[in-house]
C-alpha positions as CSV (number, residue, x, y, z in Angstrom):
1,X,186.0,77.6,84.4
2,X,184.6,81.1,84.3
3,X,186.6,82.1,87.3
4,X,189.7,80.7,85.7
5,X,189.2,82.8,82.6
6,X,188.8,85.9,84.7
7,X,192.0,85.1,86.5
8,X,193.9,84.7,83.3
9,X,192.7,88.0,82.0
10,X,193.7,89.9,85.1
11,X,197.1,88.2,85.6
12,X,200.2,89.7,84.0
13,X,202.0,87.6,81.4
14,X,205.7,86.9,81.3
15,X,206.1,89.1,78.3
16,X,205.8,92.3,80.3
17,X,202.1,93.0,79.5
18,X,200.5,95.8,81.5
19,X,198.3,95.0,84.4
20,X,195.4,97.0,83.0
21,X,192.7,95.4,80.8
22,X,193.1,96.3,77.1
23,X,189.9,97.0,75.3
24,X,189.2,97.5,71.6
25,X,189.1,101.3,72.1
26,X,192.4,101.2,73.9
27,X,193.9,99.1,71.1
28,X,192.6,101.5,68.5
29,X,194.0,104.4,70.5
30,X,197.5,102.8,70.9
31,X,197.6,101.7,67.3
32,X,197.2,105.3,66.0
33,X,199.9,106.9,68.3
34,X,202.9,107.6,66.2
35,X,204.2,104.0,65.7
36,X,204.0,102.9,69.3
37,X,204.1,99.1,69.8
38,X,200.5,97.9,70.5
39,X,199.6,96.1,73.6
40,X,198.1,92.7,73.0
41,X,195.6,90.9,75.2
42,X,196.0,87.4,76.3
43,X,194.9,84.3,74.4
44,X,191.6,84.2,76.3
45,X,190.7,87.6,75.1
46,X,191.3,86.5,71.4
47,X,189.0,83.6,71.9
48,X,186.4,85.9,73.4
49,X,186.5,88.3,70.5
50,X,186.2,85.5,68.0
51,X,183.1,84.3,69.7
52,X,181.5,87.7,69.5
53,X,182.5,88.4,65.9
54,X,179.0,88.2,64.8
55,X,177.8,90.9,67.2
56,X,180.7,93.5,67.1
57,X,183.5,94.5,64.8
58,X,186.7,92.6,65.5
59,X,189.9,94.3,66.2
60,X,192.5,94.4,63.3
61,X,195.2,91.7,63.2
62,X,198.6,92.7,64.5
63,X,201.9,91.6,62.9
64,X,203.8,88.8,64.6
65,X,207.0,90.8,64.7
66,X,205.7,93.3,67.2
67,X,204.9,90.5,69.7
68,X,208.5,90.0,70.4
69,X,209.2,93.7,70.7
70,X,207.0,94.2,73.7
71,X,208.4,96.9,76.0
72,X,209.0,96.4,79.7
73,X,206.7,98.1,82.2
74,X,207.8,101.8,82.9
75,X,207.1,104.0,85.8
76,X,204.5,106.7,85.6
77,X,205.8,109.7,83.7
78,X,205.4,113.2,85.1
79,X,203.2,115.5,82.9
80,X,205.1,118.5,81.6
81,X,203.8,122.0,80.9
82,X,201.9,122.0,77.6
83,X,203.2,125.4,76.7
84,X,206.8,124.2,76.7
85,X,206.5,121.0,74.6
86,X,205.2,120.2,71.1
87,X,202.0,118.4,70.4
88,X,203.6,115.1,69.5
89,X,205.7,114.8,72.6
90,X,202.6,115.8,74.7
91,X,200.5,113.0,73.1
92,X,203.2,110.4,73.7
93,X,203.8,111.4,77.3
94,X,200.1,111.3,78.0
95,X,199.9,107.7,76.6
96,X,203.0,106.6,78.5
97,X,201.7,108.1,81.7
98,X,198.4,106.3,81.3
99,X,199.9,102.8,80.7
100,X,200.4,101.9,84.3
101,X,197.1,103.3,85.5
102,X,194.1,101.1,86.0
103,X,191.0,102.1,84.0
104,X,188.1,103.2,86.2
105,X,184.6,102.1,85.3
106,X,183.2,105.6,85.3
107,X,185.7,106.8,82.8
108,X,185.2,104.0,80.3
109,X,182.9,105.9,78.1
110,X,185.2,108.9,77.9
111,X,188.1,106.7,77.0
112,X,186.2,105.0,74.2
113,X,185.3,108.4,72.8
114,X,188.9,109.5,72.8
115,X,189.9,106.4,71.0
116,X,187.8,107.4,68.0
117,X,189.5,110.8,67.5
118,X,190.9,111.1,64.0
119,X,194.5,112.1,63.3
120,X,193.3,115.3,61.6
121,X,191.8,116.5,64.9
122,X,195.1,115.8,66.6
123,X,196.9,117.8,64.0
124,X,194.6,120.8,64.6
125,X,195.3,120.6,68.3
126,X,199.0,120.4,67.6
127,X,198.8,123.6,65.5
128,X,196.8,125.3,68.3
129,X,199.5,124.5,70.9
130,X,202.3,125.6,68.6
131,X,200.5,128.9,68.0
132,X,200.3,129.4,71.8
133,X,204.0,128.6,72.1
134,X,204.9,131.2,69.4
135,X,202.7,133.8,71.2
136,X,204.5,133.2,74.5
137,X,207.9,133.5,72.8
138,X,206.8,136.8,71.2
139,X,205.6,138.1,74.6
140,X,208.9,137.2,76.2
141,X,210.8,139.1,73.5
142,X,208.5,142.1,74.0
143,X,209.2,142.0,77.7
144,X,212.9,141.8,77.0
145,X,212.7,144.8,74.7
146,X,210.8,146.8,77.3
147,X,212.7,145.5,80.3
148,X,215.5,148.0,80.0
149,X,213.0,150.8,80.4
150,X,212.3,152.2,83.8
151,X,208.9,151.4,85.2
152,X,208.9,154.5,87.4
153,X,210.5,157.9,86.6
154,X,214.0,158.5,87.7
155,X,214.0,159.2,91.5
156,X,217.0,159.4,93.7
157,X,216.5,156.6,96.2
158,X,219.0,155.0,98.6
159,X,218.2,151.5,97.3
160,X,219.6,150.0,94.1
161,X,217.2,148.5,91.5
162,X,216.8,144.7,91.8
163,X,217.5,142.4,88.8
164,X,215.1,139.5,88.3
165,X,216.3,136.8,85.9
166,X,213.5,134.8,84.3
167,X,215.7,131.7,83.5
168,X,213.2,129.1,84.4
169,X,210.5,130.2,82.0
170,X,212.9,130.6,79.1
171,X,214.5,127.2,79.7
172,X,211.2,125.5,79.8
173,X,210.3,126.9,76.4
174,X,213.7,125.8,74.9
175,X,214.7,129.3,74.4
176,X,217.9,131.3,75.1
177,X,217.8,132.5,78.7
178,X,216.6,136.1,78.8
179,X,217.4,138.6,81.5
180,X,214.6,141.0,82.3
181,X,215.7,143.9,84.3
182,X,212.9,145.2,86.5
183,X,213.5,148.1,88.8
184,X,211.5,147.7,92.0
185,X,211.3,150.7,94.2
186,X,210.1,150.6,97.8
187,X,206.6,152.0,98.4
188,X,206.5,155.2,100.4
189,X,203.7,155.7,102.9
190,X,202.0,159.0,103.8
191,X,204.3,159.5,106.7
192,X,207.4,159.1,104.5
193,X,206.0,161.3,101.7
194,X,205.0,164.1,104.0
195,X,208.0,163.8,106.3
196,X,209.7,166.9,104.9
197,X,206.5,168.9,105.1
198,X,205.9,167.8,108.7
199,X,209.5,168.8,109.6
200,X,209.0,172.2,108.1
201,X,205.6,172.5,110.0
202,X,207.1,171.6,113.3
203,X,210.0,174.0,112.9
204,X,207.6,176.9,112.1
205,X,205.4,176.1,115.0
206,X,208.3,175.9,117.4
207,X,209.6,179.2,116.1
208,X,206.2,180.8,116.7
209,X,205.9,179.4,120.2
210,X,203.0,177.1,119.3
211,X,202.7,173.7,121.0
212,X,201.7,170.9,118.6
213,X,198.7,169.3,120.4
214,X,198.2,166.7,117.7
215,X,201.6,165.0,118.1
216,X,201.3,164.3,121.8
217,X,198.3,161.9,121.7
218,X,198.8,158.2,120.9
219,X,195.1,157.4,121.4
220,X,193.6,156.5,118.0
221,X,190.3,157.9,119.1
222,X,191.8,161.4,119.1
223,X,192.3,161.2,115.3
224,X,195.6,163.2,115.6
225,X,196.5,162.6,112.0
226,X,193.1,164.0,110.7
227,X,192.2,166.5,113.4
228,X,193.6,169.5,111.5
229,X,191.8,168.6,108.3
230,X,188.5,167.9,110.1
231,X,188.5,171.3,111.8
232,X,189.5,173.1,108.6
233,X,186.3,171.7,107.1
234,X,184.3,172.8,110.2
235,X,185.7,176.3,109.9
236,X,184.5,176.4,106.3
237,X,181.0,175.0,106.9
238,X,180.2,177.2,109.9
239,X,179.5,180.0,107.4
240,X,177.3,178.1,105.1
241,X,175.0,176.6,107.7
242,X,174.7,179.6,110.0
243,X,171.1,180.8,110.9
244,X,170.1,184.3,110.0
245,X,171.0,186.8,112.8
246,X,167.9,189.0,112.2
247,X,165.1,186.7,111.3
248,X,163.0,188.0,114.2
249,X,162.8,191.5,112.6
250,X,162.4,190.3,109.0
251,X,160.3,187.2,109.1
252,X,158.8,186.4,112.4
253,X,155.8,188.5,113.5
254,X,154.0,186.3,116.0
255,X,157.0,185.4,118.2
256,X,159.6,187.5,120.0
257,X,163.1,187.2,121.3
258,X,161.8,186.5,124.8
259,X,159.7,183.6,123.6
260,X,162.7,182.1,122.0
261,X,164.7,182.5,125.2
262,X,161.9,180.9,127.3
263,X,161.7,177.9,124.8
264,X,165.5,177.3,124.9
265,X,165.6,177.7,128.7
266,X,162.9,175.0,129.0
267,X,164.7,172.7,126.5
268,X,167.8,172.9,128.9
269,X,165.6,171.4,131.6
270,X,164.3,168.7,129.2
271,X,167.8,167.7,128.2
272,X,168.7,167.4,131.9
273,X,165.5,165.3,132.5
274,X,166.5,162.8,129.8
275,X,170.2,163.0,130.5
276,X,171.0,164.1,126.9
277,X,174.6,165.0,125.9
278,X,175.4,168.7,125.4
279,X,175.8,168.2,121.6
280,X,172.1,167.4,121.4
281,X,171.2,170.7,123.1
282,X,173.5,172.7,120.8
283,X,172.1,171.0,117.7
284,X,168.5,171.6,118.8
285,X,169.0,175.3,119.1
286,X,170.7,175.4,115.7
287,X,167.8,173.6,114.0
288,X,165.3,175.9,115.7
289,X,167.1,179.0,114.5
290,X,167.6,177.7,111.0
291,X,164.0,176.8,110.7
292,X,162.8,180.1,112.0
293,X,165.1,181.8,109.5
294,X,163.3,180.4,106.6
295,X,159.7,179.7,107.7
296,X,157.1,181.7,109.5
297,X,155.5,180.1,112.6
298,X,152.8,180.9,115.0
299,X,153.5,181.1,118.7
300,X,151.1,178.1,119.4
301,X,153.5,175.9,117.4
302,X,156.7,177.2,118.9
303,X,156.9,174.6,121.6
304,X,156.0,171.9,119.0
305,X,159.0,173.1,116.9
306,X,161.2,172.9,120.0
307,X,160.4,169.3,120.9
308,X,160.6,168.2,117.3
309,X,164.0,169.7,116.8
310,X,165.2,168.0,120.0
311,X,163.8,164.7,118.7
312,X,165.7,165.1,115.5
313,X,168.9,166.0,117.4
314,X,168.5,163.0,119.7
315,X,168.3,160.7,116.8
316,X,171.5,162.1,115.4
317,X,173.6,162.5,118.6
318,X,172.2,160.1,121.2
319,X,172.8,156.3,121.4
320,X,169.4,155.7,122.9
321,X,167.1,158.6,121.8
322,X,163.9,159.3,123.7
323,X,160.7,158.1,121.9
324,X,158.1,160.4,120.4
325,X,155.7,159.6,123.1
326,X,158.1,160.8,125.7
327,X,158.4,164.2,124.1
328,X,154.6,164.4,123.9
329,X,154.4,163.6,127.6
330,X,157.0,166.3,128.5
331,X,154.7,168.8,126.9
332,X,151.8,167.6,129.1
333,X,150.2,166.0,126.0
334,X,149.7,169.4,124.4
335,X,150.7,167.9,121.1
336,X,149.8,164.5,119.7
337,X,152.2,162.0,118.2
338,X,150.9,162.6,114.7
339,X,151.6,166.4,115.0
340,X,155.2,165.8,116.1
341,X,155.9,163.3,113.3
342,X,154.4,165.8,110.7
343,X,156.4,168.6,112.1
344,X,159.6,166.5,111.9
345,X,159.0,165.9,108.2
346,X,158.5,169.6,107.6
347,X,161.7,170.5,109.4
348,X,163.8,167.9,107.7
349,X,162.5,168.8,104.3
350,X,163.0,172.5,104.8
351,X,166.6,172.1,106.0
352,X,167.2,169.5,103.2
353,X,168.4,167.0,105.8
354,X,171.5,169.0,106.5
355,X,171.7,168.4,110.3
356,X,175.5,167.8,110.5
357,X,176.5,171.4,111.4
358,X,179.5,172.8,113.4
359,X,178.2,174.1,116.7
360,X,180.2,175.9,119.5
361,X,180.5,172.6,121.3
362,X,182.5,171.0,118.5
363,X,185.0,173.9,118.5
364,X,185.2,173.9,122.3
365,X,186.7,170.4,122.4
366,X,189.6,171.5,120.2
367,X,190.1,174.9,121.9
368,X,190.1,173.4,125.4
369,X,192.7,170.9,124.3
370,X,194.9,173.8,123.1
371,X,194.2,175.8,126.2
372,X,195.5,173.0,128.5
373,X,198.5,172.2,126.4
374,X,200.8,174.1,128.7
375,X,199.3,172.6,131.9
376,X,201.0,169.8,133.6
377,X,197.7,168.6,135.0
378,X,194.5,169.2,133.0
379,X,192.2,171.8,134.6
380,X,188.6,170.4,135.1
381,X,187.4,173.8,136.2
382,X,188.5,175.4,133.0
383,X,186.6,172.8,131.0
384,X,183.4,173.2,133.0
385,X,183.6,177.0,133.0
386,X,184.2,177.3,129.3
387,X,181.2,175.0,128.6
388,X,179.0,177.0,131.0
389,X,179.8,180.3,129.3
390,X,179.2,178.8,125.9
391,X,175.8,177.5,126.9
392,X,174.8,180.9,128.2
393,X,175.0,182.2,124.6
394,X,172.3,179.7,123.5
395,X,169.5,181.6,125.3
396,X,170.7,185.0,124.1
397,X,169.4,185.9,120.6
398,X,172.1,188.6,120.1
399,X,174.8,185.9,119.8
400,X,173.5,184.6,116.5
401,X,175.5,187.3,114.7
402,X,178.8,185.6,115.9
403,X,180.3,182.5,114.3
404,X,180.4,179.4,116.5
405,X,184.2,179.3,116.5
406,X,184.3,182.9,117.7
407,X,181.8,182.2,120.5
408,X,183.9,179.1,121.6
409,X,187.1,181.1,121.5
410,X,185.6,183.9,123.6
411,X,184.4,181.4,126.2
412,X,188.0,180.0,126.5
413,X,189.4,183.5,126.8
414,X,187.0,184.5,129.6
415,X,187.3,181.2,131.4
416,X,191.1,181.5,131.5
417,X,190.9,185.0,132.7
418,X,188.3,184.1,135.4
419,X,190.5,181.4,136.8
420,X,193.9,183.2,136.6
421,X,194.5,186.9,136.3
422,X,198.3,186.7,136.6
423,X,198.9,186.4,132.9
424,X,197.3,187.2,129.5
425,X,194.8,184.4,128.8
426,X,195.7,184.4,125.1
427,X,198.9,182.9,123.7
428,X,200.3,181.8,120.3
429,X,199.0,178.3,120.7
430,X,195.4,179.4,121.2
431,X,195.7,182.0,118.4
432,X,196.9,179.3,116.0
433,X,194.2,176.7,116.7
434,X,191.3,179.1,117.1
435,X,192.4,181.2,114.1
436,X,191.4,184.3,116.0
437,X,193.5,187.1,117.4
438,X,192.8,188.6,120.8
439,X,191.7,191.9,119.2
440,X,189.0,190.0,117.3
441,X,187.5,188.6,120.5
442,X,186.9,192.0,122.2
443,X,183.2,192.5,121.5
444,X,182.3,188.9,122.0
445,X,184.2,188.6,125.3
446,X,182.6,191.8,126.7
447,X,179.1,190.6,125.9
448,X,179.8,187.2,127.3
449,X,181.1,188.7,130.5
450,X,177.7,190.6,130.8
451,X,176.0,187.3,130.6
452,X,178.3,185.8,133.2
453,X,177.6,188.7,135.6
454,X,173.9,188.8,134.5
455,X,173.9,192.5,134.3
456,X,170.5,192.5,132.5
457,X,168.9,190.6,135.4
458,X,167.6,187.7,133.2
459,X,165.2,185.3,134.9
460,X,166.1,182.4,132.7
461,X,168.3,180.5,135.2
462,X,168.2,176.9,134.0
463,X,171.8,177.0,132.8
464,X,173.0,178.7,135.9
465,X,171.3,176.2,138.1
466,X,172.7,173.4,136.1
467,X,176.3,174.5,136.6
468,X,175.8,175.2,140.3
469,X,175.8,171.4,140.9
470,X,178.9,170.0,142.6
471,X,179.5,167.6,139.6
472,X,180.3,170.8,137.6
473,X,182.5,172.3,140.4
474,X,179.9,175.1,140.9
475,X,181.5,177.1,138.1
476,X,178.5,179.3,137.6
477,X,179.3,181.1,140.9
478,X,182.8,182.1,139.8
479,X,183.6,185.7,139.0
480,X,186.8,187.5,138.0
481,X,187.9,190.2,140.4
482,X,189.4,192.3,137.5
483,X,187.6,193.5,134.5
484,X,188.5,191.8,131.2
485,X,188.2,195.1,129.3
486,X,191.7,196.0,130.6
487,X,193.2,193.3,128.3
488,X,192.2,195.0,125.1
């Protein structure tokens, strides 16, 4: 008998009753919904409520006329946008949409709570939704008022402004369709924006006979778009972080120029021993000179300063820098690890951690590229010879008075003249990228040629022996048959 009752409750009647079970909360909810016809449970449910009248409050009686006016089952309605309908229609549509859906057990409590909502609360919600609709209408009218204005200033462009009609939003809000004219202009990239400037630059370079070395490389690692700006910054910083050219005479009393030359000549051998890149050697010499320009040092600590500066440079330039123990070993354990670490702290604090400096090696890369722009095949001998001449200046204290860019340009000048005496080694392209005229290089080139010929008979031969190797094409043995002084 119990199973029969359950089957009667879950079976639809012939009067078009919904398949979902109707509870007291649902009946209360449907009864207060703007005159909707209530849904009645079956006769078994009436008997069940009568039997429980003593425990729970019975549902109110329904008029008999509404029983005949039961509505047929409808399909599930699609919920509309709450911003485009009023509160009453929203509430009715939600009830209609929920009629054909089975009630889940986990949502039973929430439905019962919703059934106890008073009409006053519903009225407040209706007012809130209407306020939102009014705000949206005001915003649409504001957009219409401002739509005729240009978003961007007037610019002569080949494209016409695009009209965007916002008919769907206005139709949903039961408003008159509004046309919002929005002018959309195509975005212009850096290449389009600077196209005119680039054309003017190319024309001026061609008129001057300068070859644009930045437009011929498609390799992204060459940074062709930023190379000019990078080297402009390097030209400016080389003056700020340049060591004092006369610190030996003004500050240092215990060391001499010869001691400095011996130290650097030994560091060249150390860099070869550990296969360090040339940038590490150049930066090491720069750190040594900058430290000696500001701090007095005794000759017993000069080698310690040298290995410490090479340790710092290795950490900055190398991928796999040598360890502190290796630098202690290369000095025959003259200094302990603690002394090297302490000196490293002193150097970095004195230099304020400014170890990114423009050295002649950085300018050589740019100038060699400009020097080979007219060659059909790049000259390896020119590159090795220019690097050899530039490294010779590291040992010589007298070259501290010259800027790194001037030293690099002089190395290019003398290297081109050593390899080819048929034409002037300087041309408009080199003058443009080095920012030095041939007349400005006279003193530097003449002193550099003295180093190349070793007119002073220096015994510091580490750099010469280094570039005598076949891998460097033995460029240290090359000499120019004609004097370079005849070019000035």
